[in-house]
Structure formats: structure tokens, C-alpha cells
C-alpha positions, 0 to 999 in steps of 0.5 A: 493484527496480524497477516499470517503470512511473510508477503505483507507486515501489518502494524497498527499505529498508535495515530489509529492508522494501519501501516502495511509493508511489504516483504518482498523486494520485487513485486512482479510475479502474479500469483504474489501480486493476487496474494498480497492483494488478498491480504490487503484487502483482508485489512480493509476488510477489518476496518470500519473505514480504513486509514491505510498505508502502505510503506514501499521502504523494501520494494525495489521493483513493482511491475505494471500488474501490481500498479493494477493490484493498488488502483483496486485497494485504493477503490476498496479504500475508498469505498468503505469511506477510508484513506490510502497513503503511500510512503517511503517510495523509491525514486525508479518505483516513483518514475513509474507513478509519475509516467503512469499518472498515478502519482495524481491518484495516490497520496504519496509521501516520503516517510511514514511519519509524513504520511501518518500527520494529518490521517 
């Protein structure tokens, strides 16, 4: 499966998990966030019961609007009976998740390998 744009990279893992990585280091611009949300939405729509893993390895900054987009993705995945996991979040960004208490909403893992296990 290919997203067809440079905003995200989509990879189907052997475990049946769809891994999404971000091409952008800073996810802050409103139009960019909408495009990323739309692209991830297409990935979710293409799966019967999505098992989605978002890797933040390349991301250095997320705006609060990006966090809102992630909440929407989570809602969309759960509505289809799927699971969403996040991995490889840098400490500064993780602090945003803690401050906003979103670390309790999302399943967050240090590595992609840890996140993939037991999906």
C-alpha cells in the first residue's frame, strides 16, 4: 500500500500491522496537518479492522492541532474495531502528551518492535 505523497510513508508489516511514518520533521502547519490526517484516514478506510502503528521517529515537533488530528485518527480507528499505537516519540514531544494527559488515551511504545508485539 502506498500513500502516494511525501507527507507519510506507509508500510505493511509481516504481522498484519500497517506502519505509518512521517516525512515531516515539524508537524505544525494547519494545511499539512489536514493533509496528513486525510492520508492516514485513507489508510484506515482501506483496512477492515485497522491495526495502525504511527512511528514518530523523524518528528521533532508537533503542534496542538496535530494532537487533535491524532485524536480524530484514534476515534476513526476505534470506530472500525481497530487499534492504534504510537512509537518512537521523542522526549520533548512525549512531554506534550503528558501535559495534555493524552499519554493515557494512546498506547505509546519506545520502539516499533515493542509496539508491534501483541497487537
